ZAMARGU-4260 file (C-alpha; in steps of 0.2 Angstrom, whole numbers, plus 5000, padded with zeros to 4 digits):
<rodrens>
0) 5000/5000/5000 | 5014/5012/5003 | 5015/5028/5013 | 5003/5043/5010 | 5009/5058/5001
5) 5016/5071/5012 | 5018/5086/5000 | 5003/5096/4995 | 4998/5094/4976 | 5004/5107/4964
10) 4990/5116/4956 | 4989/5119/4937 | 4987/5137/4930 | 4969/5140/4927 | 4953/5143/4937
15) 4947/5133/4952 | 4930/5131/4961 | 4925/5121/4975 | 4909/5111/4975 | 4902/5105/4991
20) 4885/5099/4998 | 4875/5112/5007 | 4881/5114/5025 | 4897/5104/5023 | 4914/5110/5028
25) 4924/5103/5014 | 4921/5098/4996 | 4930/5094/4979 | 4940/5106/4969 | 4936/5107/4951
30) 4949/5114/4938 | 4944/5124/4922 | 4956/5130/4909 | 4947/5146/4905 | 4935/5158/4914
35) 4921/5152/4902 | 4923/5134/4907 | 4922/5139/4925 | 4906/5149/4922 | 4898/5134/4914
40) 4903/5123/4928 | 4896/5135/4941 | 4879/5135/4931 | 4879/5116/4931 | 4881/5115/4950
45) 4873/5130/4957 | 4856/5123/4960 | 4860/5108/4970 | 4877/5112/4978 | 4887/5126/4986
50) 4899/5134/4974 | 4914/5142/4981 | 4925/5152/4968 | 4943/5150/4973 | 4949/5160/4958
55) 4964/5160/4946 | 4979/5150/4950 | 4996/5155/4943 | 5012/5146/4948 | 5003/5135/4960
60) 4996/5150/4970 | 4979/5159/4970 | 4979/5177/4963 | 4965/5182/4975 | 4968/5177/4993
65) 4949/5176/4999 | 4937/5163/4990 | 4920/5170/4986 | 4904/5160/4989 | 4893/5160/4973
70) 4875/5165/4977 | 4861/5160/4965 | 4851/5175/4959
</rodrens>
């Protein structure tokens, strides 16, 4: 089985959102290559899940420090 990874994973350059069940503390990060793809993924999940917009990642770090919660209008 081996040992678990000790280093955090490196993030690709692109846009990230976190999808989680309503009321949950953690979720799954989804990667999108472009802002348009990120917007499509938000539209797909916004009705049934909480969508947290993590923002753009460059060189493994997020450009914006604070994630934003997406609210359905």
